[in-house]
N, C-alpha and C positions, 0 to 999 in steps of 0.2 A: 126798753125797761120801763114798766110802769110802776109808779110807787102809790101807796095810800097816804093820803094827806089827813091829818088829825088837827083840831083845834083844842088848845088849851083852855081852860076857864078865863084866865086873862085875857087871851086872845079874842075869845067870845064876846067878853064884855067889853074890850075894845072895839070890835066890829059893832057891836049895837049902838055905840055912841055916835056912829058915821050915819050919814043920810043912805037911803036905800040905793041911790045911784052910785055912790062912792063904794059902799059895801058890796054890790053887784060887781064892780070893776075889780075890786080887791079879790074877791072869790073866784072870777075869771083868771086872773093872774095866777092864784095859787091851784087853780085847776091845770093851767098849763105847766106849772112848777112839777105835777105828779109825772108829766111825761119826760122833762128835762131837767132834774135837778143838781146838774154839773154845773159849777161856778164856770163863768165864762168872761168875768172881768168887767162885763157891762152893766147887765141888770142883776147878775147873782154874785156876790163876793164873800169871801171868808172874811170873819170878824176875827181879829188878833187880840190876845191877851186875855182869854178866857180859858178857864181850866178844860171846859167841855166844848167841842168845835161847834161853832154857830155860824151860820151864813146869814145875809141880808139879801133879800129880794125888793128891788125898786118896783114900786107899782104906782106910777103916777107921782102924786106929792107924798106918798105915804111909804114906810119902810116896813116889810114882813120879815121878822126875826124868826129863823127855824133851825132846827138841828136834824140831821140825818142819820138813819142807822139802819142800814140794809135797804130794804125796800119801804120803810117807813118814814114818814117825814112829820115831825111834830112842830107845829106853828107855836112859838112861846108868846110872842107879843105882835102887835099891828099897831104902829105909832107914825104920828105925822113927823116929817121931817124934822122941825124944830124939836120936838120932844125926843126923836131918835138921837139927835146930836148932842142932847143934855144927858140922855141915859146911858149912851153906848160911846 
């Protein structure tokens, strides 16, 4: 199953703040997410305590917050680990 991955405006702004090397690493992880978006407990986990179903992808020292609906994956935010821990 292949999904389509979309970046929100906030996620795009988050990505623009990182260096090109880090941004390319994160985008590569997001591309792999399109092929296997199922939570596995290691790199992808379901976030609890939210009205909508959110997931977290671990991409090195960064965290990608996304939601799934059918074959569509919407990336909401891309945060560093300390920022993720403060916000979520």
